[in-house]
C-alpha positions in Angstrom: 54.4 31.3 3.5 57.5 32.9 5.0 57.5 33.3 8.8 57.0 36.8 10.2 60.3 38.4 11.0 60.2 40.0 14.4 62.9 42.3 15.5 63.7 43.4 19.1 65.3 46.8 19.2 67.6 48.2 21.9 65.3 51.3 22.1 62.7 49.0 23.7 64.9 49.1 26.9 65.2 52.9 27.2 62.4 53.3 29.6 63.8 51.1 32.4 67.5 51.2 31.4 68.0 54.9 32.0 66.4 54.8 35.4 68.4 51.6 36.3 71.8 52.8 35.3 71.2 56.2 36.8 70.0 54.7 40.1 72.8 52.1 40.4 75.4 54.7 39.4 74.1 57.2 41.9 73.8 54.7 44.7 77.3 53.5 44.3 79.0 56.8 43.7 77.2 58.8 46.5 77.4 56.1 49.1 81.0 55.2 48.4 81.9 58.9 48.4 80.0 59.4 51.7 81.7 56.4 53.3 85.2 57.5 52.0 84.6 61.0 53.2 83.5 60.0 56.7 86.4 57.4 56.9 88.9 60.0 55.9 87.9 62.2 58.8 89.3 59.4 61.1 85.8 58.2 62.2 85.4 54.8 63.6 83.8 51.8 61.8 80.4 52.3 63.5 80.2 56.0 62.4 81.2 55.0 58.9 78.5 52.3 58.7 75.8 54.6 60.2 76.7 57.2 57.6 76.6 54.7 54.9 73.2 53.2 55.9 71.8 56.7 56.3 73.0 57.5 52.8 71.5 54.3 51.3 68.0 54.9 52.8 67.9 58.6 52.2 69.3 58.3 48.7 66.8 55.6 47.8 63.9 57.6 48.9 65.2 60.7 47.2 65.7 58.9 44.0 62.2 57.4 44.1 60.6 60.7 44.9 62.6 62.7 42.3 62.0 60.2 39.6 58.3 60.0 40.3 57.9 63.8 40.3 59.9 64.4 37.2 58.4 61.5 35.2 54.9 62.5 36.4 55.5 66.0 35.0 56.5 64.4 31.7 53.3 62.3 31.9 51.1 65.4 32.6 52.6 67.1 29.6 51.9 64.1 27.4 48.3 64.0 28.6 47.8 67.7 28.0 49.1 67.4 24.4 47.0 64.4 23.7 43.9 66.1 25.0 44.6 69.1 22.8 45.1 66.9 19.9 41.8 65.0 20.5 39.9 68.3 20.6 41.6 69.4 17.3 40.7 66.2 15.7 37.0 66.6 16.7 36.9 70.3 15.6 39.0 70.2 12.4 39.7 66.6 11.0 40.5 67.9 7.6 43.0 70.3 8.9 44.6 67.6 11.1 44.8 65.3 8.1 46.6 68.1 6.1 48.9 68.6 9.0 49.9 64.9 9.2 50.3 64.8 5.4 52.8 67.7 5.6 54.9 65.7 8.1 55.1 62.8 5.7 55.9 65.2 2.8 58.8 66.5 4.9 60.0 63.0 5.4 60.1 62.3 1.6 56.7 61.2 0.4 55.0 62.9 -2.5 51.9 64.9 -1.6 49.4 62.5 -3.1 50.8 59.5 -1.3 51.3 61.5 1.9 47.6 62.4 1.9 46.6 58.7 1.2 48.8 57.5 4.1 47.4 60.2 6.5 43.8 59.4 5.6 44.4 55.6 6.1 46.2 56.0 9.4 43.6 58.4 10.7 40.8 56.0 9.7 42.4 53.4 11.9 43.7 55.4 14.8 43.7 59.2 14.3 44.9 60.1 17.8 47.6 57.4 17.7 48.9 58.6 14.4 49.2 62.2 15.5 50.6 61.2 18.9 53.3 59.2 17.2 54.2 61.3 14.2 53.3 64.8 15.4 54.1 64.7 19.1 56.7 62.0 19.1 54.9 59.9 21.8 55.2 56.1 21.5 54.9 53.0 23.7 58.7 53.1 24.1 58.9 56.7 25.3 55.6 57.1 27.3 56.3 58.3 30.8 55.7 55.7 33.5 56.3 57.4 36.9 55.7 54.4 39.2 58.1 52.1 37.1 60.7 54.9 37.0 60.5 55.5 40.8 60.6 51.8 41.8 63.4 51.0 39.4 65.5 53.9 40.6 64.9 53.1 44.3 65.8 49.4 43.8 68.9 50.0 41.7 70.1 52.8 44.0 69.9 50.5 47.0 71.6 47.7 45.1 74.5 50.2 44.1 74.7 51.6 47.5 74.9 48.2 49.3 78.2 47.3 47.5 80.5 49.9 49.1 78.6 49.5 52.4 79.4 45.7 52.5 83.1 46.5 51.7 83.1 49.0 54.6 81.6 46.5 57.0 84.4 44.0 56.4 87.3 46.4 56.2 89.3 47.8 59.1 88.4 51.4 59.8 92.0 52.6 59.0 91.9 51.0 55.6 88.2 51.9 54.6 89.2 54.8 52.4 91.4 52.6 50.3 89.4 49.4 50.2 86.1 51.1 49.5 87.6 53.3 46.9 89.3 50.5 45.0 86.3 48.2 45.3 83.9 51.0 44.2 86.0 51.7 41.1 85.8 48.0 40.1 82.1 48.0 40.7 81.7 51.2 38.7 83.7 49.8 35.8 81.5 46.6 35.8 78.3 48.8 35.9 79.5 50.9 33.1 80.2 47.8 31.0 76.9 46.2 31.8 75.0 49.4 31.0 76.7 49.9 27.7 76.2 46.2 26.7 72.5 46.5 27.5 72.2 49.6 25.5 74.4 48.6 22.6 77.0 51.3 23.3 80.8 51.1 23.2 81.8 49.3 26.4 85.4 50.8 26.8 84.1 54.3 26.5 81.2 53.8 28.9 83.4 52.0 31.4 86.0 54.7 31.4 83.4 57.5 31.7 81.8 56.0 34.7 85.0 55.1 36.5 86.4 58.6 35.9 83.5 60.5 37.4 83.2 58.0 40.3 86.9 58.3 41.1 86.7 62.1 40.9 83.7 62.2 43.3 85.4 59.9 45.9 88.7 61.9 45.7 86.9 65.2 46.3 84.8 63.9 49.1 87.8 62.2 50.8 89.8 65.4 50.6 87.0 67.4 52.2 86.4 64.8 54.8 90.1 64.7 55.7 90.2 68.5 56.0 87.0 68.6 58.1 88.3 65.8 60.3 91.5 67.7 61.1 89.6 70.9 61.7 87.3 69.4 64.4 
């Protein structure tokens, strides 16, 4: 008997990978930009570090709350659709079987086979079949608010800590340059790791992340410098 061939697909990671990459990238870019902006205003090391720490804590809490609220909204929508589907299955099982069969016909099955497939799938798990094939809800895409919130907060903090450490060990007059350079390196590494984990093209993802990070820091540094001179 041949052994069962089990495949692990990259889509399995989509739930946590999106939140992780988004959190780390936001933490790194926003905190580095904040530090660079404050440093460009001719602030001292203590002011730069206070701003960086405040940005880390506030950003992590904001990411956690934002992810929890947004993903909870998705979860509420999924629950409402499943509840509606459950009622329709109870009220009109024949109509729901026909609806499922039409989906399979649209995918390429002939009508007779589509009806057989729909009947067999519904006999085993009618709601699961409709959730997957009609609503597009699966184990890989199901909303998990707590997981998304914790992942975003943790990865945001990890990303934000990197420029903060660089600012801590850098002289105040060089912080703009050292934090900017180090953050670009960190962003490039983050882009490469995210692309590798998701099976995407590494050079393209690395360049994309580094470009937008550099732009954010440049704009913030310019504004910080102007404000510093004005006050």
